[in-house]
matplotlib code that plots the C-alpha trace (Angstrom):
import matplotlib.pyplot as plt

x = [128.0, 125.3, 123.3, 119.8, 118.1, 120.0, 119.2, 115.5, 115.4, 117.3, 114.8, 111.8, 113.1, 114.0, 110.5, 108.9, 110.9, 110.1, 106.5, 106.0, 108.4, 106.6, 103.3, 104.7, 106.1, 102.8, 101.2, 104.1, 103.9, 100.7, 102.2, 103.1, 106.8, 107.3, 104.8, 106.8, 110.1, 108.6, 107.3, 110.8, 112.5, 109.7, 110.1, 113.8, 113.7, 110.8, 112.8, 115.7, 113.5, 111.4, 109.2, 109.2, 106.3, 103.5, 103.3, 99.7, 98.6, 98.1, 96.3, 93.9, 94.3, 92.0, 94.6, 94.8, 95.0, 91.7, 89.9, 91.0, 89.7, 86.5, 85.5, 85.3, 84.8, 82.5, 81.8, 78.6, 78.1, 78.0, 81.6, 82.5, 80.3, 82.1, 85.5, 84.2, 83.0, 86.5, 88.0, 85.7, 87.5, 90.8, 89.3, 91.0, 91.1, 89.4, 88.5, 88.5, 87.0, 88.5, 85.5, 82.4, 79.1, 76.8, 74.3, 72.1, 73.1, 71.1, 69.8, 68.6, 69.6, 73.3, 73.3, 71.4, 74.0, 76.9, 75.3, 74.9, 78.7, 79.7, 78.0, 80.8, 83.8, 84.4, 84.0, 84.6, 83.0, 83.8, 81.5, 81.9, 82.8, 80.4, 81.8, 79.7, 78.2, 76.7, 73.1, 74.2, 76.6, 77.1, 79.6, 78.4, 79.2, 77.2, 76.5, 76.8, 73.6, 71.7, 71.6, 75.4, 76.0, 74.0, 76.0, 79.4, 81.5, 82.4, 81.7, 84.1, 85.7, 88.7, 89.6, 93.3, 94.7, 96.5, 99.2, 99.9, 102.5, 99.9, 101.2, 99.4, 101.0, 98.1, 94.6, 92.0, 90.8, 87.3, 85.6, 81.9, 79.5, 78.3, 75.9, 78.1, 81.7, 82.7, 85.9, 88.6, 87.9, 91.4, 91.2, 88.2, 90.2, 93.2, 91.0, 90.4, 94.0, 93.1, 93.9, 92.0, 90.0, 90.9, 88.7, 89.2, 89.2, 91.9, 91.7, 89.1, 89.7, 86.8, 86.4, 84.3, 81.4, 81.1, 83.1, 84.9, 88.1, 89.7, 92.7, 95.0, 97.9, 100.8, 102.6, 105.8, 105.8, 107.4, 108.8, 107.8, 104.9, 104.3, 106.1, 103.2, 102.3, 99.6, 97.3, 95.5, 91.7, 91.1, 93.8, 92.1, 88.7, 89.7, 91.4, 95.0, 96.2, 96.9, 94.7, 97.8, 98.7, 95.4, 94.7, 94.4, 95.5, 94.0, 93.1, 92.6, 90.6, 91.2, 92.3, 96.0, 97.9, 97.8, 94.0, 93.9, 90.9, 92.5, 93.2, 96.9, 98.3, 101.4, 103.2, 106.7, 108.1, 107.1, 110.2, 112.1, 109.5, 106.0, 102.7, 101.2, 97.7, 95.4, 94.8, 98.5, 98.5, 95.8, 98.0, 100.8, 98.4, 96.8, 100.2, 101.1, 97.8, 98.5, 102.2, 101.3, 103.8, 101.5, 102.9, 101.3, 101.1, 100.9, 98.9, 97.9, 100.2, 102.8, 103.1, 103.3, 106.1, 108.0, 108.2, 108.6, 111.2, 114.1, 113.5, 113.6, 116.7, 118.6, 117.7, 118.7, 122.0, 122.9, 122.1, 124.4, 127.3, 126.8, 130.1, 129.1, 125.8, 126.7, 127.6, 124.4, 122.4, 124.1, 124.1, 120.4, 119.5, 121.4, 119.7, 116.2, 117.0, 118.4, 115.3, 112.9, 114.6, 114.8, 111.1, 110.1, 112.5, 111.8, 108.6, 106.8, 105.9, 106.3, 107.0, 107.8, 111.2, 111.0, 109.3, 111.7, 114.7, 113.4, 112.7, 116.2, 117.7, 115.4, 116.2, 119.9, 119.6, 117.4, 119.8, 122.8, 120.9, 119.8, 123.4, 124.7, 122.0, 122.8, 126.6, 126.0, 123.7, 126.3, 129.1, 127.2, 126.7]
y = [-157.1, -155.0, -152.7, -153.9, -151.4, -152.8, -156.4, -155.6, -154.0, -156.9, -159.3, -157.3, -156.9, -160.7, -161.6, -159.2, -160.8, -164.3, -163.5, -161.3, -163.0, -166.4, -164.6, -162.8, -166.0, -167.7, -165.0, -165.0, -168.8, -168.3, -165.9, -166.9, -166.4, -168.9, -171.3, -171.6, -171.9, -174.8, -176.6, -176.3, -177.9, -180.5, -181.7, -182.1, -183.9, -186.1, -187.4, -188.6, -191.6, -193.0, -196.1, -199.1, -199.5, -201.5, -204.9, -205.3, -202.2, -201.7, -199.3, -199.9, -196.9, -195.2, -194.2, -193.1, -196.6, -197.4, -194.4, -195.1, -198.7, -198.1, -194.7, -191.2, -190.6, -191.0, -194.7, -196.5, -198.1, -201.3, -201.0, -200.7, -203.7, -205.7, -204.7, -206.0, -209.2, -209.8, -209.0, -211.3, -214.7, -213.0, -212.2, -208.7, -207.5, -204.3, -202.2, -198.5, -196.3, -192.8, -191.9, -190.2, -192.0, -189.3, -189.1, -191.9, -193.6, -192.8, -196.3, -197.6, -201.1, -200.1, -199.0, -202.3, -204.3, -202.5, -203.0, -206.7, -206.9, -205.0, -207.9, -210.2, -207.7, -205.5, -202.1, -198.7, -195.5, -191.8, -189.0, -185.8, -182.5, -179.7, -176.3, -173.5, -171.0, -167.6, -169.3, -172.1, -170.9, -174.4, -176.9, -180.5, -184.0, -185.5, -189.2, -192.0, -193.2, -195.0, -198.2, -198.2, -196.7, -199.7, -202.3, -200.7, -202.0, -198.4, -194.8, -192.0, -188.8, -188.4, -184.8, -184.0, -180.9, -178.5, -176.4, -172.7, -173.8, -175.8, -179.3, -182.1, -183.5, -184.2, -185.6, -185.3, -188.5, -187.0, -184.1, -182.9, -180.3, -180.1, -182.9, -185.6, -186.4, -188.5, -190.8, -190.7, -193.5, -194.8, -195.3, -197.7, -199.5, -199.8, -201.3, -204.3, -205.3, -205.2, -201.6, -200.3, -197.2, -194.3, -194.2, -190.4, -188.0, -185.6, -181.9, -180.3, -177.3, -175.3, -173.1, -170.0, -171.9, -174.3, -177.2, -179.3, -181.3, -183.7, -186.0, -184.3, -186.7, -186.5, -189.4, -190.1, -190.9, -194.1, -192.3, -190.2, -190.7, -194.4, -195.9, -198.2, -200.9, -199.8, -202.1, -200.5, -200.6, -202.1, -204.8, -205.9, -205.7, -208.0, -210.5, -209.7, -209.3, -212.6, -213.2, -213.7, -210.1, -209.0, -211.7, -210.5, -206.9, -203.5, -202.2, -198.6, -197.5, -193.9, -191.8, -191.4, -188.4, -189.4, -189.7, -185.8, -185.9, -183.5, -185.4, -184.4, -183.2, -181.4, -183.4, -182.9, -185.4, -183.1, -180.9, -183.5, -185.0, -184.7, -184.4, -187.4, -188.8, -188.5, -192.2, -192.8, -190.2, -192.3, -195.4, -193.7, -192.5, -196.0, -197.6, -195.1, -196.0, -199.7, -199.4, -197.1, -194.6, -191.5, -188.2, -186.3, -182.5, -181.5, -178.5, -176.5, -176.5, -178.6, -176.0, -173.2, -174.8, -175.6, -171.9, -170.7, -173.0, -172.2, -168.6, -169.1, -171.4, -168.8, -166.0, -168.2, -169.3, -165.7, -164.5, -167.4, -166.8, -163.4, -163.5, -166.7, -165.3, -165.8, -169.4, -170.0, -168.7, -170.8, -173.9, -173.5, -173.1, -176.3, -178.2, -177.0, -178.2, -181.5, -182.0, -181.3, -183.8, -186.5, -186.1, -186.5, -189.4, -191.4, -190.3, -189.3, -185.9, -182.6, -179.5, -176.6, -175.2, -171.8, -170.0, -171.4, -170.6, -167.0, -166.8, -168.0, -165.3, -162.6, -163.5, -163.4, -160.0, -158.6, -159.8, -158.2, -155.0, -154.9, -155.4, -152.7, -150.2, -151.2, -150.8, -147.3, -146.3, -147.5, -145.6, -142.3, -142.6]
z = [70.6, 68.8, 71.0, 72.0, 69.7, 66.7, 67.7, 68.1, 64.6, 63.1, 64.6, 63.4, 59.9, 59.6, 60.9, 58.3, 55.5, 56.8, 56.7, 53.7, 51.3, 51.2, 50.7, 47.8, 46.4, 46.7, 44.5, 42.0, 41.7, 39.8, 37.3, 33.8, 34.2, 37.1, 35.5, 32.4, 34.4, 36.4, 33.3, 31.7, 34.7, 35.1, 31.5, 31.9, 35.2, 33.9, 31.0, 33.3, 34.0, 31.3, 31.9, 29.6, 27.2, 29.0, 27.0, 28.0, 26.2, 22.5, 20.2, 17.4, 15.2, 12.9, 10.4, 6.8, 5.6, 7.3, 6.1, 2.5, 2.9, 4.8, 3.5, 5.0, 8.9, 10.7, 10.0, 11.0, 14.3, 12.5, 11.6, 15.2, 16.1, 13.5, 15.1, 18.5, 16.9, 15.5, 18.9, 21.0, 20.2, 21.3, 24.8, 25.3, 28.9, 28.0, 25.0, 25.5, 22.8, 22.6, 20.4, 21.5, 21.0, 22.3, 19.4, 18.2, 15.0, 11.9, 11.9, 15.3, 14.5, 14.3, 18.0, 19.0, 17.1, 18.7, 22.2, 21.5, 20.4, 23.6, 25.6, 24.4, 25.1, 28.1, 26.5, 28.1, 26.7, 27.3, 28.1, 26.1, 27.8, 26.7, 27.7, 29.1, 26.6, 26.9, 26.7, 29.0, 31.7, 33.2, 31.7, 31.6, 30.3, 27.5, 28.1, 25.5, 23.8, 26.6, 24.8, 24.6, 28.1, 29.5, 27.6, 28.6, 31.5, 32.5, 31.4, 32.3, 31.1, 28.9, 29.5, 29.4, 31.1, 29.0, 30.7, 29.9, 27.2, 25.4, 26.4, 28.1, 31.3, 33.8, 34.1, 36.8, 38.5, 38.8, 37.1, 37.1, 38.2, 41.9, 41.4, 39.9, 39.7, 36.7, 37.0, 34.5, 32.0, 32.0, 35.7, 35.2, 32.5, 34.8, 37.4, 35.2, 36.2, 39.9, 40.6, 43.6, 42.8, 45.2, 48.4, 48.5, 45.6, 46.8, 47.0, 44.9, 42.4, 41.1, 38.0, 37.8, 36.3, 39.2, 37.5, 40.0, 39.4, 41.9, 42.1, 39.6, 38.6, 36.1, 34.4, 32.5, 28.8, 27.6, 24.6, 21.7, 19.4, 18.2, 21.2, 21.9, 19.4, 16.9, 14.8, 11.9, 12.5, 9.0, 9.6, 12.8, 11.2, 8.4, 10.7, 9.5, 13.1, 14.8, 17.9, 20.0, 19.5, 21.0, 23.6, 27.2, 26.3, 27.0, 23.6, 23.0, 19.9, 18.6, 15.7, 14.8, 13.5, 9.8, 9.8, 9.9, 12.3, 14.6, 17.8, 17.9, 21.2, 22.3, 25.1, 26.7, 24.2, 21.4, 22.1, 20.1, 17.7, 16.2, 18.3, 19.8, 19.3, 22.2, 22.3, 23.0, 25.7, 27.4, 26.9, 28.9, 31.6, 32.0, 32.3, 35.1, 37.0, 36.5, 37.6, 40.6, 39.2, 38.8, 39.9, 42.7, 43.0, 46.8, 47.6, 50.7, 53.7, 51.8, 49.0, 51.5, 53.5, 50.3, 49.5, 53.1, 54.6, 52.2, 53.0, 56.6, 56.3, 54.4, 56.8, 59.8, 58.2, 57.3, 60.8, 62.2, 59.8, 58.1, 56.2, 54.4, 53.2, 49.5, 50.2, 52.1, 49.2, 46.6, 48.8, 49.6, 46.0, 45.0, 48.0, 46.8, 43.3, 44.6, 46.8, 43.9, 41.6, 44.3, 45.2, 41.5, 40.9, 44.0, 45.5, 42.4, 43.8, 42.0, 44.1, 41.7, 42.4, 40.7, 43.6, 46.3, 44.2, 43.7, 47.5, 48.3, 46.0, 47.3, 50.9, 50.3, 48.5, 51.3, 54.0, 52.2, 51.7, 55.3, 56.4, 54.1, 55.4, 59.0, 58.5, 56.9, 59.7, 62.3, 60.6, 60.8, 64.5]

ax = plt.figure().add_subplot(projection="3d")
ax.plot(x, y, z, "-o")
ax.set_aspect("equal")
plt.show()
């Protein structure tokens, strides 16, 4: 049995490791190295379960064919009004424009005509994010033209969050300054299917310029680019798409990759194929909202415990059976990875594993180092 002094020193050292190591991990978790490792694991685990394409969602794409037929972009609001006039007999469930209409049309009658067409079809319009500048240090949202905003069924943001590797995986349910929080437009569209909008907005994050973001969620991709059915804008405009293909559907209107209008995004699926148009990213996000399969990102105490408990477990197991320390470290790492994968697959929760895995390895190394120092000290006595 070890002397009381050795037992006390062992206890003090274990307590220090148990307190300081999780704090260090919390800091390291925000550093680039661990962030990239977490994203790599997230993408691999995310692709283990892919959802089916939502049959109620389709895209009306502004593509090269449409631009060749209708002329250079941007088109007049009258063209968009003609599209809605063509869609009205098909009675779509919702039409979401992934196009900004924050400036008045050169001809006022075009805005009035589009507003009149919106009265016959449930249309949802985006606000435009205007980042802070040196002369205006506060970010803001630019609203659609008032005539169109009043005619729309809903107005919301379409901001997509870009991770440190340049890929899009998440969206905030609400964003805005301290005076107003704007809902994600896809959430308003999904509510047309009976989705209950969240009563609470979740934990808030804030940037240095006072911009607040709440309710961050992730979503799985049904596949690579062009997974969702796409109808060319000009084909719909000219009545070449049967009404049966449009009836009762959620229709997203936006630019496609071949339009060369610059709305191409890197997504996890890009590791295997070309970039994905922003409008199709929104299609995947809306499907996740409709299906109730959005991915949550626990914060606060849950994240702290996720990093601390594996460290504590390894220390306790090594103290219980010191000779099996290596087995405890390997077993704990495998258990943490399995728990991470199971939570993502079955509970749609993502707890990044890189920091806990690093903590498990560090706890094992520190334990073995402490034992070696203690054994050396004891041999000298």
